[in-house]
Structure formats: C-alpha cells, structure tokens
ZAMARGU-4260 file (C-alpha; in steps of 0.2 Angstrom, whole numbers, plus 5000, padded with zeros to 4 digits):
<rodrens>
0) 4232/4436/4891 | 4224/4440/4908 | 4221/4426/4920 | 4212/4438/4931 | 4196/4434/4921
5) 4196/4417/4930 | 4189/4424/4946 | 4179/4413/4957 | 4173/4420/4974 | 4181/4414/4990
10) 4177/4418/5007 | 4193/4427/5013 | 4191/4445/5019 | 4203/4459/5015 | 4206/4462/5033
15) 4214/4445/5034 | 4228/4449/5022 | 4244/4450/5032 | 4256/4457/5019 | 4251/4468/5004
20) 4268/4469/4999 | 4273/4484/4988 | 4266/4486/4970 | 4279/4494/4959 | 4273/4503/4943
25) 4284/4507/4928 | 4280/4521/4916 | 4291/4528/4901 | 4283/4541/4890 | 4268/4553/4892
30) 4257/4559/4878 | 4268/4552/4865 | 4255/4542/4856 | 4266/4536/4842 | 4275/4525/4854
35) 4260/4515/4862 | 4271/4501/4869 | 4280/4514/4881 | 4267/4528/4881 | 4253/4533/4893
40) 4241/4547/4890 | 4242/4560/4904 | 4223/4559/4907 | 4225/4541/4909 | 4240/4543/4921
45) 4230/4555/4931 | 4216/4542/4932 | 4229/4530/4939 | 4235/4542/4952 | 4217/4544/4957
50) 4213/4526/4958 | 4229/4523/4969 | 4222/4536/4981 | 4204/4530/4980 | 4209/4512/4984
55) 4218/4517/5000 | 4236/4516/4994 | 4251/4527/4999 | 4266/4531/4988 | 4282/4525/4996
60) 4298/4535/4994 | 4315/4528/4989 | 4321/4530/5007 | 4306/4522/5014 | 4308/4508/5002
65) 4326/4505/5008 | 4321/4506/5026 | 4306/4495/5025 | 4310/4482/5012 | 4312/4468/5025
70) 4296/4473/5033 | 4279/4465/5032 | 4267/4478/5024 | 4250/4479/5033 | 4246/4494/5023
75) 4244/4496/5004 | 4259/4504/4996 | 4264/4509/4978 | 4282/4512/4972 | 4281/4524/4956
80) 4295/4522/4944 | 4299/4531/4928 | 4312/4524/4916 | 4323/4533/4903 | 4320/4552/4907
85) 4311/4557/4892 | 4306/4575/4890 | 4288/4571/4889 | 4289/4565/4907 | 4297/4582/4912
90) 4284/4592/4902 | 4268/4582/4906 | 4270/4571/4922 | 4282/4580/4932 | 4271/4595/4935
95) 4257/4584/4942 | 4269/4574/4953 | 4278/4590/4959 | 4261/4599/4964 | 4255/4584/4974
100) 4273/4579/4981 | 4271/4561/4975 | 4287/4551/4978 | 4295/4542/4963 | 4311/4535/4956
105) 4317/4542/4939 | 4329/4529/4931 | 4341/4538/4919 | 4352/4531/4906 | 4366/4543/4905
110) 4371/4542/4886 | 4355/4550/4880 | 4354/4564/4893 | 4352/4580/4884 | 4349/4572/4867
115) 4333/4575/4857 | 4318/4569/4867 | 4327/4567/4883 | 4329/4578/4898 | 4346/4587/4901
120) 4356/4587/4917 | 4349/4604/4922 | 4331/4597/4921 | 4337/4581/4931 | 4345/4591/4944
125) 4330/4602/4946 | 4318/4588/4950 | 4332/4579/4960 | 4332/4594/4973 | 4315/4588/4979
130) 4315/4577/4994 | 4302/4565/4987 | 4312/4562/4971 | 4326/4550/4968 | 4336/4548/4953
135) 4341/4529/4949 | 4354/4522/4938 | 4348/4514/4921 | 4366/4511/4914 | 4374/4521/4901
140) 4370/4515/4884 | 4353/4507/4886 | 4359/4492/4876 | 4355/4474/4879 | 4366/4471/4894
145) 4362/4452/4894 | 4370/4451/4877 | 4386/4459/4882 | 4401/4451/4890 | 4406/4455/4907
150) 4419/4468/4903 | 4407/4477/4892 | 4394/4477/4906 | 4407/4483/4918 | 4411/4497/4906
155) 4393/4502/4903 | 4389/4503/4921 | 4405/4512/4926 | 4402/4526/4914 | 4385/4529/4921
160) 4390/4528/4939 | 4405/4540/4936 | 4393/4552/4927 | 4381/4551/4942 | 4395/4555/4954
165) 4400/4570/4943 | 4383/4577/4940 | 4373/4572/4955 | 4386/4569/4968 | 4381/4552/4972
170) 4378/4535/4963 | 4361/4528/4967 | 4358/4511/4976 | 4344/4508/4964 | 4347/4500/4946
175) 4335/4497/4932 | 4340/4484/4920 | 4337/4490/4902 | 4322/4481/4894 | 4321/4472/4911
180) 4334/4460/4904 | 4348/4452/4914 | 4358/4436/4915 | 4367/4429/4931 | 4383/4438/4925
185) 4374/4455/4922 | 4366/4453/4940 | 4384/4449/4947 | 4391/4465/4940 | 4376/4475/4947
190) 4380/4467/4964 | 4399/4471/4962 | 4395/4490/4959 | 4386/4490/4976 | 4368/4492/4970
195) 4356/4487/4984 | 4341/4485/4973 | 4338/4481/4954 | 4322/4481/4944 | 4317/4470/4930
200) 4300/4471/4919 | 4293/4455/4925 | 4276/4457/4934 | 4273/4454/4952 | 4272/4462/4969
205) 4287/4465/4979 | 4289/4458/4997 | 4304/4453/5008 | 4305/4436/5000 | 4310/4443/4983
210) 4328/4444/4978 | 4333/4463/4979 | 4342/4462/4963 | 4327/4454/4953 | 4313/4465/4959
215) 4297/4464/4949 | 4287/4479/4941 | 4271/4481/4932 | 4274/4489/4915 | 4261/4502/4911
220) 4257/4508/4893 | 4243/4511/4882 | 4238/4493/4880 | 4241/4488/4898 | 4236/4505/4906
225) 4217/4503/4902 | 4207/4508/4918 | 4199/4492/4921 | 4215/4482/4920 | 4223/4495/4931
230) 4210/4493/4945 | 4213/4474/4944 | 4232/4477/4946 | 4229/4486/4962 | 4221/4470/4968
235) 4237/4460/4967 | 4246/4453/4981 | 4264/4445/4984 | 4266/4427/4978 | 4279/4421/4990
240) 4292/4408/4984 | 4308/4401/4991 | 4316/4397/4974 | 4314/4397/4956 | 4324/4385/4944
245) 4332/4390/4933 | 4341/4404/4941 | 4348/4409/4924 | 4335/4419/4915 | 4346/4420/4899
250) 4342/4406/4888 | 4352/4398/4874 | 4347/4385/4861 | 4351/4371/4873 | 4341/4377/4888
255) 4326/4383/4878 | 4312/4379/4884 | 4318/4380/4902 | 4313/4367/4915 | 4304/4378/4927
260) 4302/4372/4946 | 4295/4384/4959 | 4297/4381/4977 | 4283/4390/4987 | 4282/4394/5005
265) 4271/4383/5016 | 4253/4387/5020 | 4248/4397/5005 | 4230/4394/5005 | 4223/4384/4990
270) 4240/4384/4981 | 4235/4370/4970 | 4222/4381/4962 | 4236/4391/4954 | 4235/4395/4935
275) 4250/4399/4924 | 4251/4406/4906 | 4266/4407/4895 | 4270/4413/4878 | 4281/4399/4871
280) 4280/4398/4852 | 4274/4416/4853 | 4256/4410/4858 | 4249/4414/4875 | 4242/4397/4882
285) 4239/4389/4899 | 4254/4381/4905 | 4254/4362/4910 | 4258/4361/4929 | 4262/4347/4940
290) 4264/4348/4959 | 4279/4337/4964 | 4273/4339/4982 | 4263/4352/4992 | 4275/4366/4989
295) 4285/4362/4973 | 4277/4365/4956 | 4284/4360/4940 | 4279/4369/4924 | 4279/4359/4908
300) 4282/4371/4893 | 4277/4363/4877 | 4288/4373/4865 | 4302/4385/4864 | 4302/4404/4867
305) 4304/4411/4850 | 4302/4430/4853 | 4315/4441/4861 | 4308/4438/4879 | 4299/4423/4886
310) 4286/4426/4899 | 4277/4416/4912 | 4263/4423/4923 | 4255/4413/4937 | 4241/4419/4948
315) 4231/4412/4962 | 4214/4418/4968 | 4216/4425/4986 | 4198/4430/4989 | 4188/4446/4989
320) 4194/4451/4972 | 4213/4449/4977 | 4225/4439/4967 | 4243/4433/4971 | 4253/4436/4956
325) 4270/4429/4950 | 4279/4434/4934 | 4295/4428/4926 | 4304/4435/4911 | 4317/4425/4901
330) 4329/4433/4888 | 4331/4423/4872 | 4349/4423/4866 | 4345/4416/4849 | 4329/4417/4840
335) 4324/4403/4828 | 4310/4404/4815
</rodrens>
C-alpha cells in the first residue's frame, strides 16, 4: 500500500532541504517476465535511468559512497545495486551501464556463479575491470542466513569471502543480506568479517544516521517499478531516527507482534503528521500510533505477522512533493496459520 497518495500541500521549498541523503535502488533480473517479483523489463529500466537524470540526480560510485557516507548530501544522489549476478543482467542491462559509465554495485552469491542463468567468473571479472563497477559480497549459498546458527553463517560467508579473494583478489567491504533478512547474530558475523556496509531490502533513504550494517534499499520489480511510482520514489528523503526498538528483527512466537518504539531526532517539522502502514495478519492497514513525547513514537500493532516477512512503512509529508520515508522489515521465525 502506498502512503504517498495521502499528499497534502505544504509550503516548504525544495531549496530548503538540507540533506537529500542517498536513494539506493535494488534490481535483480532484466527481461525475464516469468519472474515478475524480481524482474524489470529493460525498457522500463531505461526509463528509470532517464528519470534519474531528468530529476537532477547523480549516480554515486562505491568509492564515493565509502568516502562520503558520513556527509550531509546537499545534492541528489542514487546508489544503483544489482543482486545475484543473473545472466540477464549481463546481457541486457550491462551494455547500457557500460556505454554510459553508470556506477553500480553488483552483489554476487558465489555458489551460483557459472550455473544456469548466472554469470560466470570470466564475465564478472570482465565488468569488474571498469573503474565505475564494484563487486559486492552476497554470501555463498543465498540461503536464509537469519535461520542459520552462527557457525553456519560463519561458514557461508567464509566460503564466499575466500572465493572473492581467489577470483577477484579482494573481499568487498559491501555485503548484501540474502532476501534482505538478518538477525542480530547474522549482523554480528557480518561485522566480524570486516564488512563496512551491509544492505537489507527495507525501504528508505540512506543518510549518516543510519546503521551502516542495516542500510535500506528500494526493491524495484515489475510491480514496484511502474513509472509513476518510480517518480514518487525519487521524491523521498531521509527520515532521521536515533533508535528503533526492537533492535532484533528476527521474530519468534513470543515476540510477534513486536513492540515498536521509534526515537526520532529533534526538530523534524510536522513529525506528528507521520503515517505508518503495516502488514500484520497479511493485511496492509494503517498502524495505530501514539507519541509518548515530542520525539518518541510507539506503534501499536493489532495482530501477528504471519507471512515470511513483516513490514512497516512510515512516511511524512516534507512539502513540495517530497516525503520522508522509513521502512522496517522483520523476519518471521515461525509462521502460524
């Protein structure tokens, strides 16, 4: 459910925005219409690239991201990421990105390299030679890391990291959680391996207040890549918060639904106009919310999350068509009917 439809005009000029943050986009397959949940048609992808340029954004490279993560972003920037290393990316999207020298991070899960439908190491090395390309680590098996015990997660990431060293001569400082799912234990292993940045699949805009190992991305596919929605996505801004409870995003029976408390930074204009939606009981609905004080918001979920992933999306009208956006994703350990 889109909360952008609730727009009410406010008198704030775009010139008054002090931090655009970095909008990170996640793609998977290209021109593979039998996989609509992870596919985008190449014509639509080209339209997205044109919209990014038309709306005054620049593409940020992996190196620029590392060097400027802690900065305030007074200019509009997009970080382009592609997960899994499908052959369809190499055949359809890569020629466009190469021709225009558009920076991106390609996250590769090493077990599938060279198998049917996936790029091989020679193809990966070919694109990795370009200065505007970075190959990021996506684990080895692409299994549900949050469901594994610590030893299994360590083994999975070690195999991938060793293969990165062998084939590419380095292990990336960037990690992408398979399915965007992680627990505190998963996150601790990623930290122990020395990754500096790790990406989920919860929506939102990156800024310096975000946890570097829980970075948001907007997943783009046939359903959520429609042009009108994409144009709205380019109007999203960071929603700066100090803390979210619970820190653990892996939910067992006893802590589902979670008790969610968000502590925002001070002086966010019109914060009490925030609107949140959640998918508990597999039904998108507006979430009941209660401000404990000026900066602390309690979300009152009415039922359990019963699908594989529980989601909460909050937005706040920032004026002139811009929206502050905050997404949360929970992993459900046990699904009950």
